C-alpha positions, 0 to 999 in steps of 0.5 A: 679197459680190460686186463690181459691174463697175467699167463700168456698161452700159445695161440692154439691152447687159448682158441681151444679154451675159448671155443670150449667155454663159448660152446658151454654158453649156448644152451636153448633159450626162447625169443633169441635167434639161435647160432652155433658155437662155432660161428660165434668163434668166427665172429671174434675174428682173427686174433680178435677179442670179445667184449665182455660188458657187465652190470652188477650190483651184488657182485654175483654178475661180476665174478662170471664177467671176470671169468669170461674176460680171463678165459676168453681173452676179452676186454672187460667194461663195467656198466654203471649208473651216474647214480648208483642204485641203493645198497638195499635190495628192496629199495633197488628193486622199488626203483627199478620198478618205477623206472620201467613204469616211467620208461626212464633210461638211467644215465650211464657214467661212462660209454665204450669209446671203441665198440667198433673194434669188437664184433662179439659182446657178452652182456651180463646182468641180474634179473630184477622183478622178472625183467632186465634192469633198465640200465641195461636198455641205457647201454644198449640205446646208447651205442651202436650195435649194428653188425655185433652179436650179443651173448647175454649171461644172467643170474636169477633169483628163481624166477626165470629170465621173465621178458629180459630177452625181449627187452634187450632185443627190442633195445638193441635191434640192430644186433644179432643175438645168440643163446647164452648162459643163464643160472639161478643165483644166491637169492638175496631176497629170500636171505634177506627175509629169513635173516629179518624173520630170525631177528624178529624171533630170536630172544637174543636180538632183543 
């Protein structure tokens, strides 16, 4: 499911690196249960690994997921829909909005067969329309996250987390949630708008 780093580190060095990265992810966020970085590391279990599950359309969230997997020696799992979302950003947002309005849960291409072997799950996804993509609800509703600690990591386009935390907490009420990592990512919407505006105004493109 995931790949181990090519260079193995002594256990002490690996633990220290893991603790440093997890500690950096714990920033204050609303609507989640706060737990300490130390307790999160304890949740990994003796010699255990976290799971890094992510959904990424443009590749930005995938980059963060790969970093976490490498630095935490975690297993990587990509959340994929049976029917991929459109390549066009605006078409994707429109589809996700319709799915939310219909309370539709997109079917997943695959599930995690050994979820019981993980205590901690890092969950990554972009914020679409100030909310979590419907496919994240599918992922959480499709499996039993009892006695799991979920640590989200997210990129947004400038409008913050919206109601995404509430969405994932409601989708997996049996899990514990920790504050995670959030940052403003590349603004695909704004970039698209600027390029289209340039195309309209530029004589060279006519």
